[in-house]
N, C-alpha and C positions, 0 to 999 in steps of 0.2 A: 434403903429399901424405897421405890416410889410408890407414891399414893395412887389410888384409885383413878382417880381425877385426872391426872397427868397422862396415866394410859389410855384412858378414853379419848383425851384431846390428841394424843398422839394417833391413835387410831382413824380418830376422823380426819386428821391431817394427811395421814397415809391414804385413805379413801379418796380425798377430794384430789390428791395428785394422780392417782390411779385413773380418776374418771378424765382430768385434763389430758392424761397422756392417751387415753383411748382415743379421744375425741381429736386431738393432734394427729396420731398417726392416720384416723381414717381420712383428715382433711389432706395429709400428705400422702395418701395413696390414691387420692383423686386426681391430684395434681399432675399435670404433663410436664415432661422435661424434653427438650429437642437437643440434638446434636448433628452435625453434618461432618461430611468427608469428601476429599477430593476437591477441595475448594468450592464446596455447595453443590457438588455433582450429585450425592446423596444426602439427603437429609430424613431423619426419623425422629418420631415421638413415642415415648413409651410413658406409662404411669408409675405411681409410686408401687404398685403393686406388681412391677416389673413387667406389664404387658405391653408389647409393640401395637400401637395404635394407628399410626400412619408411616408409611415408607413411601417417599419420592425419589425416582430416579429421573435426572435429566437425560433426553434422549442422545446427546451427545457423549453420554457415559457408556452406552451400549455400543463395545465393540465386539463383535463375533469372534474375531481373532484374538481378543485378549478378555475371556470372561473373567479370569482370575483376579485381573485387577479390580472389576466390578465387585465381585464376590469380599474382596479384601475390603474395598471403601465402606460395603454395606456392613459387614462385620465389624469395622473401627468405629462406624457412627452410632451402630447397637451398642456396643461396649461403651463407648463415650457417654450415649443418654443413660444407661444403666447405671454407670459409676457417679454421673452427676445425681441421679435419683437417690442413689445408696448414700451418697455424701451428704446431701440435703436433709435426709431424712436423718440421719446419726446427729447432725450439727443442731437440728431444730429441737430434736428430742433431748440432746444433752443440753441445752438452754434450760429447757424445763425441768430436768433433773437435777440442775447445777453440776453437771459434770458426772454425776454417779454412774459406775459401771453397772448396766442392768443387764444380765446375760439373758438371752432368750426373748427379749421385748420386740425384735424385729421378726 
């Protein structure tokens, strides 16, 4: 049976880790992640909160006869930026938790 002092120390460590995780998550949500598609024809930026904050389309990417290609480039760039944001958040939080799986954290 563990003594009360050990439980208090463990609780303090858990609280400190929780505070560190909350701070890191907030920082990661504020960070911007960029991706492009079509050789740089479409460039997007998203935040860690998965919000699109910037979308740039070069004029030469706009072809009225091939709107589908432009749509595909926009989707590819947005999906890549969101993937990068998610992977970065997962990796950084994993460093903090020592790789422990903490469901519901994100």
